[in-house]
Steps between C-alpha positions, in 0.01 A plus 500: 500500500698243309697599182491287193853509353634386183459135607123516481360458855532305817433149356762547231757631758435190709559275202818685402626482860433118498702461171787724628512303830497165318781621277700625804667164573798362321361144496180616351675701243701199401177301465347774280814491287485124468133524390562792264599263214123426474501120579298364780727346760453269799633566854766243439608678182507831675694366801766352271850533631387772748583467873148619568258213618188395317301638788650837474449514123136402551455787748669745259288383218190544722595869561551552126172330418313708762641822337381371152849471359492116474215264400494137597336197349505132566629233280450163665655535837713783420427874521634693205573874527500762226574878495216737450674818370197715525557630858858601404373668187264695716783594740716622200216721389453630854873571540492674160217723622679576825825569314316739265358691797850529661638617167237769473568611870866515443453697181285747681771520780766561244308770325430675835870482596620618164262788471 
């Protein structure tokens, strides 16, 4: 029997896991940070002065896009990438619920120890 935790079920857990995994890389975090200003940016703009190759940036953007963190569109021959903040908002809410559960558990433990 599977338990539905504060995250809302198996499908939601898989989505959260994909977002956590995508954000678990320094280069991808850097790309998210670069896109956080809200402007759509090309691979050339995202590569900038970085020592990471365009191919590597493309692969990292693909991981972020698969997780739903980044959206791409075409403008002529260029692919432009933009941040979709919704998956991270959902993670923030999830972490808030998990944190609340831990706070409650710790409060119960403290009350038990102090009684």
